[in-house]
MARVEXNU-417897 format. One record per residue (C-alpha): x, y, z; residue in one letter. Coordinates in steps of 0.05 Angstrom, whole numbers, padded with zeros to 5 digits. Example, Ala and Ser with C-alpha at 12.3 -4.5 7.8 and 13.67 -1.06 7.14 Angstrom:
[r [00246; -00090; 00156]; "a"]
[r [00273; -00021; 00143]; "s"]
This chain:
[r [-00029; 00197; -00692]; "m"]
[r [00029; 00231; -00660]; "y"]
[r [-00007; 00301; -00661]; "f"]
[r [-00066; 00262; -00615]; "l"]
[r [-00017; 00223; -00579]; "y"]
[r [00019; 00299; -00552]; "n"]
[r [-00053; 00323; -00547]; "l"]
[r [-00072; 00266; -00498]; "v"]
[r [-00005; 00288; -00454]; "l"]
[r [-00016; 00364; -00462]; "i"]
[r [-00087; 00357; -00437]; "i"]
[r [-00061; 00311; -00372]; "l"]
[r [00005; 00352; -00364]; "t"]
[r [-00035; 00406; -00312]; "p"]
[r [-00054; 00342; -00272]; "l"]
[r [00020; 00319; -00269]; "l"]
[r [00043; 00378; -00246]; "i"]
[r [-00007; 00380; -00189]; "l"]
[r [00008; 00323; -00174]; "f"]
[r [00082; 00344; -00157]; "f"]
[r [00063; 00408; -00126]; "i"]
[r [00015; 00364; -00080]; "s"]
[r [00078; 00329; -00047]; "k"]
[r [00108; 00396; -00016]; "k"]
[r [00177; 00380; -00019]; "k"]
[r [00235; 00419; -00050]; "a"]
[r [00258; 00358; -00086]; "a"]
[r [00198; 00351; -00126]; "n"]
[r [00208; 00425; -00153]; "f"]
[r [00272; 00406; -00179]; "a"]
[r [00251; 00341; -00205]; "n"]
[r [00198; 00373; -00240]; "l"]
[r [00235; 00422; -00275]; "t"]
[r [00282; 00368; -00295]; "e"]
[r [00225; 00326; -00319]; "r"]
[r [00209; 00381; -00362]; "m"]
[r [00275; 00385; -00406]; "g"]
[r [00314; 00439; -00370]; "f"]
[r [00370; 00392; -00351]; "l"]
[r [00422; 00422; -00302]; "p"]
[r [00485; 00445; -00334]; "k"]
[r [00528; 00394; -00286]; "e"]
[r [00497; 00336; -00322]; "i"]
[r [00508; 00355; -00389]; "l"]
[r [00561; 00333; -00439]; "p"]
[r [00615; 00386; -00458]; "s"]
[r [00644; 00408; -00513]; "t"]
[r [00699; 00358; -00509]; "n"]
[r [00657; 00305; -00517]; "h"]
[r [00653; 00278; -00587]; "s"]
[r [00619; 00210; -00574]; "i"]
[r [00558; 00224; -00532]; "r"]
[r [00516; 00156; -00505]; "i"]
[r [00452; 00163; -00464]; "w"]
[r [00422; 00104; -00440]; "i"]
[r [00351; 00107; -00420]; "h"]
[r [00325; 00044; -00365]; "a"]
[r [00259; 00049; -00330]; "a"]
[r [00278; 00034; -00257]; "s"]
[r [00318; -00008; -00207]; "v"]
[r [00317; -00080; -00243]; "g"]
[r [00331; -00055; -00321]; "e"]
[r [00383; -00010; -00279]; "i"]
[r [00410; -00073; -00245]; "t"]
[r [00401; -00119; -00304]; "a"]
[r [00450; -00070; -00352]; "s"]
[r [00501; -00055; -00299]; "q"]
[r [00555; -00101; -00333]; "a"]
[r [00537; -00075; -00400]; "f"]
[r [00547; -00001; -00375]; "i"]
[r [00605; -00016; -00344]; "k"]
[r [00632; -00047; -00415]; "m"]
[r [00615; 00011; -00449]; "l"]
[r [00651; 00058; -00401]; "k"]
[r [00713; 00012; -00412]; "q"]
[r [00706; 00013; -00482]; "e"]
[r [00698; 00087; -00490]; "y"]
[r [00731; 00122; -00431]; "p"]
[r [00735; 00190; -00464]; "s"]
[r [00661; 00185; -00482]; "a"]
[r [00602; 00222; -00447]; "w"]
[r [00557; 00169; -00416]; "i"]
[r [00489; 00184; -00380]; "g"]
[r [00437; 00147; -00349]; "l"]
[r [00365; 00164; -00341]; "s"]
[r [00310; 00127; -00304]; "t"]
[r [00238; 00140; -00298]; "m"]
[r [00243; 00135; -00219]; "t"]
[r [00274; 00156; -00155]; "q"]
[r [00291; 00089; -00132]; "s"]
[r [00319; 00077; -00204]; "g"]
[r [00366; 00142; -00193]; "l"]
[r [00389; 00120; -00121]; "e"]
[r [00412; 00051; -00152]; "i"]
[r [00445; 00084; -00212]; "a"]
[r [00480; 00133; -00159]; "n"]
[r [00501; 00077; -00120]; "a"]
[r [00521; 00025; -00166]; "n"]
[r [00544; 00065; -00227]; "l"]
[r [00589; 00125; -00198]; "p"]
[r [00639; 00121; -00250]; "k"]
[r [00593; 00139; -00304]; "i"]
[r [00586; 00216; -00327]; "d"]
[r [00511; 00226; -00301]; "s"]
[r [00456; 00199; -00272]; "r"]
[r [00385; 00236; -00278]; "f"]
[r [00314; 00235; -00285]; "l"]
[r [00287; 00222; -00353]; "v"]
[r [00250; 00281; -00372]; "p"]
[r [00169; 00266; -00393]; "f"]
[r [00149; 00240; -00461]; "d"]
[r [00118; 00315; -00471]; "l"]
[r [00139; 00340; -00536]; "f"]
[r [00171; 00406; -00513]; "f"]
[r [00210; 00363; -00460]; "a"]
[r [00234; 00312; -00505]; "a"]
[r [00254; 00359; -00552]; "r"]
[r [00292; 00410; -00505]; "r"]
[r [00332; 00351; -00471]; "a"]
[r [00354; 00321; -00535]; "m"]
[r [00377; 00380; -00564]; "r"]
[r [00422; 00399; -00490]; "l"]
[r [00453; 00331; -00501]; "i"]
[r [00455; 00307; -00571]; "q"]
[r [00473; 00234; -00562]; "p"]
[r [00510; 00206; -00609]; "t"]
[r [00477; 00139; -00598]; "i"]
[r [00412; 00132; -00552]; "f"]
[r [00402; 00062; -00512]; "i"]
[r [00337; 00040; -00496]; "t"]
[r [00333; -00014; -00444]; "v"]
[r [00294; -00072; -00448]; "e"]
[r [00219; -00038; -00473]; "t"]
[r [00216; 00033; -00464]; "e"]
[r [00188; 00058; -00526]; "i"]
[r [00174; 00134; -00518]; "w"]
[r [00147; 00165; -00581]; "p"]
[r [00175; 00232; -00568]; "n"]
[r [00243; 00224; -00541]; "l"]
[r [00256; 00174; -00607]; "l"]
[r [00231; 00227; -00650]; "k"]
[r [00270; 00273; -00622]; "y"]
[r [00327; 00236; -00614]; "a"]
[r [00329; 00221; -00683]; "k"]
[r [00326; 00296; -00708]; "r"]
[r [00387; 00309; -00670]; "y"]
[r [00424; 00257; -00708]; "g"]
[r [00425; 00195; -00652]; "a"]
[r [00425; 00122; -00672]; "r"]
[r [00381; 00091; -00634]; "i"]
[r [00386; 00024; -00608]; "l"]
[r [00344; -00020; -00560]; "m"]
[r [00386; -00080; -00516]; "v"]
[r [00359; -00127; -00484]; "n"]
[r [00284; -00119; -00522]; "g"]
[r [00226; -00162; -00494]; "r"]
[r [00157; -00153; -00504]; "v"]
[r [00103; -00188; -00460]; "s"]
[r [00048; -00231; -00479]; "v"]
[r [00006; -00186; -00430]; "r"]
[r [00026; -00119; -00469]; "s"]
[r [00030; -00141; -00541]; "i"]
[r [-00047; -00132; -00541]; "g"]
[r [-00051; -00064; -00537]; "m"]
[r [00017; -00046; -00585]; "y"]
[r [-00025; -00081; -00638]; "q"]
[r [-00090; -00044; -00630]; "k"]
[r [-00037; 00023; -00643]; "l"]
[r [00001; -00013; -00697]; "n"]
[r [00004; 00038; -00749]; "r"]
[r [00034; 00092; -00691]; "f"]
[r [00082; 00041; -00669]; "f"]
[r [00105; 00027; -00736]; "q"]
[r [00122; 00099; -00742]; "k"]
[r [00149; 00094; -00674]; "v"]
[r [00196; 00036; -00687]; "l"]
[r [00226; 00063; -00752]; "s"]
[r [00269; 00111; -00703]; "h"]
[r [00304; 00049; -00683]; "y"]
[r [00368; 00026; -00720]; "e"]
[r [00369; -00039; -00682]; "v"]
[r [00335; -00079; -00643]; "f"]
[r [00376; -00130; -00594]; "s"]
[r [00321; -00177; -00565]; "v"]
[r [00327; -00231; -00506]; "i"]
[r [00289; -00292; -00544]; "l"]
[r [00259; -00303; -00618]; "p"]
[r [00187; -00288; -00590]; "d"]
[r [00209; -00222; -00571]; "d"]
[r [00229; -00220; -00636]; "s"]
[r [00162; -00242; -00668]; "e"]
[r [00123; -00191; -00624]; "r"]
[r [00162; -00131; -00643]; "l"]
[r [00148; -00151; -00717]; "i"]
[r [00074; -00154; -00693]; "a"]
[r [00080; -00087; -00670]; "m"]
[r [00106; -00057; -00732]; "g"]
[r [00183; -00069; -00724]; "a"]
[r [00224; -00083; -00788]; "s"]
[r [00251; -00153; -00789]; "p"]
[r [00316; -00139; -00825]; "d"]
[r [00331; -00091; -00761]; "r"]
[r [00315; -00147; -00704]; "i"]
[r [00378; -00192; -00671]; "i"]
[r [00370; -00242; -00620]; "v"]
[r [00428; -00235; -00572]; "n"]
[r [00401; -00266; -00505]; "g"]
[r [00399; -00233; -00435]; "n"]
[r [00449; -00183; -00410]; "i"]
[r [00425; -00200; -00338]; "k"]
[r [00463; -00262; -00338]; "y"]
[r [00531; -00221; -00344]; "d"]
[r [00509; -00180; -00286]; "r"]
[r [00496; -00231; -00242]; "l"]
[r [00559; -00268; -00251]; "a"]
[r [00598; -00212; -00235]; "h"]
[r [00556; -00198; -00175]; "d"]
[r [00555; -00259; -00132]; "i"]
[r [00601; -00248; -00081]; "k"]
[r [00615; -00295; -00023]; "p"]
[r [00617; -00234; 00034]; "e"]
[r [00556; -00204; 00030]; "f"]
[r [00525; -00268; 00061]; "y"]
[r [00565; -00253; 00125]; "d"]
[r [00546; -00177; 00110]; "e"]
[r [00474; -00192; 00110]; "m"]
[r [00469; -00241; 00167]; "r"]
[r [00501; -00196; 00214]; "q"]
[r [00458; -00132; 00193]; "k"]
[r [00397; -00177; 00209]; "l"]
[r [00428; -00202; 00273]; "n"]
[r [00421; -00280; 00249]; "l"]
[r [00457; -00331; 00270]; "t"]
[r [00473; -00376; 00196]; "g"]
[r [00435; -00432; 00223]; "d"]
[r [00366; -00414; 00201]; "e"]
[r [00318; -00436; 00148]; "l"]
[r [00293; -00383; 00110]; "i"]
[r [00246; -00366; 00058]; "l"]
[r [00264; -00303; 00020]; "v"]
[r [00196; -00270; -00013]; "a"]
[r [00226; -00228; -00064]; "g"]
[r [00185; -00158; -00096]; "s"]
[r [00123; -00178; -00070]; "t"]
[r [00059; -00137; -00089]; "r"]
[r [-00013; -00126; -00054]; "e"]
[r [-00052; -00186; -00039]; "g"]
[r [00020; -00236; -00041]; "e"]
[r [00034; -00221; 00027]; "e"]
[r [-00033; -00254; 00063]; "e"]
[r [-00022; -00310; 00021]; "l"]
[r [00045; -00317; 00040]; "l"]
[r [00035; -00323; 00106]; "l"]
[r [-00028; -00366; 00099]; "q"]
[r [00027; -00422; 00070]; "a"]
[r [00080; -00396; 00127]; "l"]
[r [00021; -00423; 00184]; "s"]
[r [00023; -00488; 00138]; "k"]
[r [00097; -00486; 00143]; "i"]
[r [00111; -00480; 00205]; "k"]
[r [00067; -00555; 00230]; "q"]
[r [00126; -00586; 00200]; "k"]
[r [00179; -00531; 00208]; "f"]
[r [00161; -00491; 00262]; "p"]
[r [00237; -00455; 00260]; "e"]
[r [00227; -00433; 00186]; "l"]
[r [00236; -00360; 00182]; "l"]
[r [00208; -00313; 00128]; "l"]
[r [00235; -00257; 00100]; "i"]
[r [00194; -00211; 00057]; "i"]
[r [00217; -00160; 00014]; "a"]
[r [00158; -00116; -00017]; "p"]
[r [00166; -00087; -00087]; "r"]
[r [00142; -00014; -00065]; "h"]
[r [00176; -00010; 00005]; "i"]
[r [00124; 00049; 00020]; "q"]
[r [00074; -00008; 00037]; "r"]
[r [00115; -00031; 00096]; "e"]
[r [00062; -00004; 00151]; "a"]
[r [00005; -00041; 00106]; "e"]
[r [00053; -00107; 00104]; "i"]
[r [00060; -00098; 00183]; "a"]
[r [-00011; -00098; 00197]; "k"]
[r [-00019; -00161; 00152]; "t"]
[r [00031; -00198; 00189]; "i"]
[r [00002; -00178; 00260]; "t"]
[r [-00070; -00207; 00233]; "e"]
[r [-00041; -00274; 00213]; "n"]
[r [-00008; -00283; 00281]; "g"]
[r [00065; -00264; 00277]; "f"]
[r [00113; -00210; 00293]; "k"]
[r [00130; -00152; 00245]; "p"]
[r [00206; -00132; 00242]; "v"]
[r [00230; -00081; 00201]; "m"]
[r [00298; -00092; 00168]; "r"]
[r [00306; -00017; 00188]; "t"]
[r [00290; -00030; 00263]; "e"]
[r [00343; -00077; 00270]; "i"]
[r [00399; -00068; 00313]; "t"]
[r [00457; -00115; 00338]; "e"]
[r [00404; -00123; 00403]; "t"]
[r [00352; -00143; 00365]; "t"]
[r [00336; -00218; 00375]; "r"]
[r [00298; -00247; 00311]; "i"]
[r [00255; -00310; 00331]; "t"]
[r [00220; -00357; 00292]; "s"]
[r [00161; -00319; 00312]; "e"]
[r [00181; -00261; 00268]; "h"]
[r [00171; -00243; 00197]; "v"]
[r [00227; -00196; 00168]; "i"]
[r [00201; -00135; 00126]; "v"]
[r [00260; -00118; 00082]; "l"]
[r [00238; -00045; 00082]; "n"]
[r [00307; -00018; 00043]; "t"]
[r [00325; -00005; -00031]; "i"]
[r [00383; -00049; -00070]; "g"]
[r [00391; -00097; -00007]; "e"]
[r [00351; -00152; -00041]; "l"]
[r [00404; -00193; -00084]; "f"]
[r [00445; -00199; -00015]; "k"]
[r [00391; -00226; 00024]; "v"]
[r [00382; -00277; -00030]; "y"]
[r [00444; -00302; -00006]; "s"]
[r [00408; -00320; 00063]; "l"]
[r [00356; -00357; 00035]; "a"]
[r [00346; -00438; 00041]; "t"]
[r [00295; -00423; -00013]; "i"]
[r [00266; -00368; -00058]; "a"]
[r [00201; -00341; -00075]; "f"]
[r [00192; -00286; -00131]; "c"]
[r [00128; -00241; -00122]; "g"]
[r [00090; -00208; -00175]; "a"]
[r [00069; -00282; -00196]; "s"]
[r [00018; -00305; -00145]; "l"]
[r [-00029; -00250; -00161]; "v"]
[r [-00027; -00227; -00245]; "p"]
[r [00027; -00173; -00250]; "l"]
[r [00068; -00211; -00295]; "g"]
[r [00125; -00236; -00241]; "g"]
[r [00193; -00215; -00223]; "q"]
[r [00266; -00234; -00242]; "n"]
[r [00274; -00307; -00216]; "p"]
[r [00355; -00302; -00233]; "l"]
[r [00379; -00269; -00178]; "e"]
[r [00361; -00316; -00123]; "p"]
[r [00375; -00372; -00175]; "a"]
[r [00445; -00341; -00193]; "a"]
[r [00458; -00359; -00114]; "w"]
[r [00441; -00432; -00120]; "g"]
[r [00376; -00433; -00094]; "k"]
[r [00315; -00457; -00111]; "v"]
[r [00261; -00405; -00131]; "v"]
[r [00189; -00416; -00126]; "l"]
[r [00136; -00368; -00168]; "y"]
[r [00062; -00374; -00179]; "g"]
[r [00027; -00374; -00259]; "p"]
[r [00041; -00302; -00272]; "s"]
[r [00104; -00295; -00298]; "m"]
[r [00095; -00271; -00368]; "e"]
[r [00149; -00213; -00359]; "d"]
[r [00200; -00267; -00346]; "f"]
[r [00186; -00333; -00392]; "l"]
[r [00257; -00336; -00418]; "d"]
[r [00284; -00347; -00340]; "a"]
[r [00224; -00392; -00327]; "k"]
[r [00243; -00432; -00376]; "a"]
[r [00313; -00437; -00371]; "l"]
[r [00308; -00452; -00288]; "l"]
[r [00249; -00509; -00302]; "e"]
[r [00295; -00539; -00348]; "k"]
[r [00346; -00545; -00296]; "a"]
[r [00298; -00564; -00238]; "g"]
[r [00317; -00509; -00197]; "s"]
[r [00251; -00467; -00220]; "g"]
[r [00181; -00494; -00196]; "i"]
[r [00114; -00453; -00204]; "e"]
[r [00060; -00461; -00152]; "i"]
[r [-00014; -00439; -00154]; "t"]
[r [-00037; -00427; -00087]; "s"]
[r [-00020; -00420; -00020]; "p"]
[r [-00028; -00499; 00002]; "d"]
[r [00020; -00516; -00058]; "q"]
[r [00073; -00467; -00039]; "l"]
[r [00067; -00497; 00035]; "a"]
[r [00065; -00567; 00009]; "a"]
[r [00132; -00558; -00043]; "t"]
[r [00170; -00514; 00014]; "v"]
[r [00159; -00580; 00061]; "i"]
[r [00180; -00630; 00006]; "e"]
[r [00248; -00586; -00017]; "l"]
[r [00262; -00577; 00059]; "l"]
[r [00251; -00650; 00065]; "q"]
[r [00288; -00671; 00010]; "s"]
[r [00367; -00688; -00004]; "d"]
[r [00368; -00654; -00068]; "q"]
[r [00354; -00582; -00055]; "l"]
[r [00426; -00561; -00056]; "t"]
[r [00435; -00604; -00122]; "h"]
[r [00381; -00561; -00152]; "l"]
[r [00396; -00502; -00130]; "g"]
[r [00471; -00522; -00156]; "s"]
[r [00437; -00531; -00227]; "a"]
[r [00396; -00473; -00239]; "g"]
[r [00467; -00427; -00222]; "q"]
[r [00508; -00479; -00270]; "q"]
[r [00454; -00460; -00330]; "i"]
[r [00450; -00381; -00313]; "i"]
[r [00536; -00379; -00315]; "q"]
[r [00527; -00419; -00388]; "s"]
[r [00484; -00358; -00410]; "q"]
[r [00536; -00306; -00413]; "q"]
[r [00564; -00264; -00464]; "g"]
[r [00503; -00221; -00481]; "s"]
[r [00535; -00164; -00460]; "s"]
[r [00588; -00170; -00503]; "a"]
[r [00551; -00185; -00558]; "r"]
[r [00511; -00121; -00551]; "n"]
[r [00576; -00071; -00540]; "l"]
[r [00602; -00102; -00611]; "e"]
[r [00527; -00076; -00637]; "l"]
[r [00544; -00002; -00603]; "v"]
[r [00617; -00005; -00641]; "k"]
[r [00579; -00017; -00709]; "k"]
[r [00527; 00030; -00703]; "i"]
[r [00577; 00085; -00674]; "i"]
[r [00629; 00080; -00736]; "v"]
[r [00578; 00082; -00784]; "r"]
């Protein structure tokens, strides 16, 4: 199976190279060499680093979630080399901005056998930590070959992906055998990993490290910062729609038209998951009778009115913008894409709405619904009706506070995962 996996990747490699060359940017050539395992000398550990910790997180969400855990690692092992790899440029930008004290931040090599082998030989990590479900067969194989102990933290397997893994059960049983420990979020994740071929005696349910990061990152000054940057008065009723995906903006704007029949002053802020869609979203806003304004276009002279819909076309500001919300909506849920993290707005004490597709965040959904601060809606009409009902209710603040409190009660997963690292390193 490894042979077939590598054969397919080798066949696809020319297409991958052509994609990078077609971008015609110097940065892409540098990225391409890095992705092929030619890691620059300045990011590599020195011979003085007796402990080398390589953490791999897919992109913005996983890096953001693991910040508290990574900071704990640096505090516990101040003289160790700690490197963080990610799949995307946006993930790299977030890592550079939010984790400047770790030693290295870089784009992970493609899972080509020669690229993975070269990168692991250069770094030779003491421990290789994957965040959530970043299961890359060659990286794991060569991490093990070069002496690394391998740990999964915040492990989760969605109901959407388990079918694919089960079809390749024999292959993934071999791949998962490289892990020493799986630290997962929920018992359901444990059961799905076992169905994939993981050994049950290597799995520990440790909760979600996202709760620890959220507790540390709530800062009252973010409200004033974003209010000033968006030129708002602070008196607005605001619906913040975070991490929206293609097809959802149209549905949100349909709901907005109905909400404005009762609350004409309501302001909508849309934060698309992929900011390169800004022109497409602006066109959709205009077609629905509203005025789009890009976050990057707002200056101190820009007058924001209820006719505007603000598009947050920046990276790394959504968490702060949730502080402005009267009510929040989490995207990738009215379309069948598994949802986005509802904990970020809930940590600010906001009631959170989402569609029926929340398969990737079932633990967070269940927790918020238990508190009454998470509400599922299935259509633009229901979204509008629910927003109107909440705005008319005297329970909105109470419901939001209940969600905030239940999130605070879930802290401690990062510390438990740190203990696992300490045990694995001394073995």
